[in-house]
C-alpha positions, 0 to 999 in steps of 0.5 A: 500500500502506498504511504500517500493514500492514508496521508491524503485521507487524513489530510482531507479530514483535517481540512474539513475540521479547519473549515468548520464554523465557530462554536455556537454553544458549549458541549455538555453544558445546559443552556442558560434557560434550562440551567436549573440544578437537578472477616466473620469472627464466628468462623471455626478453624480446625485446631490441630490436635497436639502430637503425642510423643511416641512411647519410648521403646524399652529394651527387654531385660538382658539375661546372660546365657548360661555358661555350661562351664561351672568354673565360670559361674562367678564371672560378671556378665558383660554389658549388652552390645547392640548391633547398629541397624540401618539408618533411616534413609537406608530403611526408607530408600534402601541403598539407593540414597543419593548424596547432595552433590549428586542431586545438584549435578542431576538438577543441573543436567536437567536444566541444561536439557530444557529447550531454550526459551524463545526471545521476547518481542521488543516493546516500543514505548511512546510518551509525551505532552502537548500544549496548544491553543483552542477556542480562545482557551488552552488545551493540554494533551498527554499520551502513552503508547506501548506496542510489540511487533504488531499489537499494543495499547494507547492511552490519551487524555486532553484537558480543554480550559475554555472561556464560558459561552454565556459571558459569565465569569470563570471558565469551562473545563472539558476532559477527554480520555481515550483507551485503545488497543492498537494494531500495526496494519502496515509497518516498515522501517520508514512507515507505520500505520495503525488501526485502533479501537477501544473506548472514549470518555468525556467529562463536560460541565453538566454531563459525563459520556462514555462510548466506543471509539475508533482511530487510525494513526500514521507515522512516516519518515520524511527525511533523516530524523524528521517524521510526519505524524497524523492521527484521526479519532472518532466516537459515534455514540452516545455523543459525537467526537471527531479529533484530528491532528497533523504535525511534524516530529524531530527525533533527537535520539530517544527525545522527540520534539513535535508541532502541528495543528489540531481540530476537534468537534464535540456534539452532545446530541441533546443529551443534556437538556434536549438541545444539541450543543456543538463545539468546533475547535482548531488551533496549533500545538507543540510538545515533547516526549520520548520514544524508545 
């Protein structure tokens, strides 16, 4: 697949966001005329009975054999002699008891005979922080991604701090979070195209949303350490979200610097007060992070 095709599609989405009209109402916020507020102690534990000591075996009283020679009748009998019996391990295992050194040698041979463990696939980690300007306010974006040769996970969170839309003092804060499983559909030394699926969450002034989320992202090496980064994410229900960004990244070893443009559309579908509130934001962003 040519790398220009996904890049062109992402560019068209970003272009539509940039051409979107300004916001008319605040996403997830009630209109001014409808802002009225609405271990068991009795458990029995088996106690082990005390171990009674075994009765000590008492040897029967020794009776010396009678001597047929009458001349030796006054000889004092000697102390009884007991032949030492086999040891405990010999009685238990016979003569096949193995010494400790032999056991260690056999264990080492068994370990060496095991097949080698296959090497673990390398894990790539991406993390960073972006700051930008949107809708007359600010945006802060953090992300973390971990993936192997094909599969991985990605977490992204955005905080929008915006001026109120009704002229009152203060600010409106909108928090957006997405958690995705990623799959590298195309991966080469100069190109990586991912498909993502998971869940997204939105916390607005008067409501909280959670819904399914789909996304796609592209990283393409342009020249040397300079990369093109494009990402598009969407949530179809119960609220609508379209988030697209395109920018450039410079890799300085594991350290990465990036800058670009982002567009965001949020639609609460009238779930707050029966009136659809739609916000459309665009603005630049810049940030830094690590990739290793």
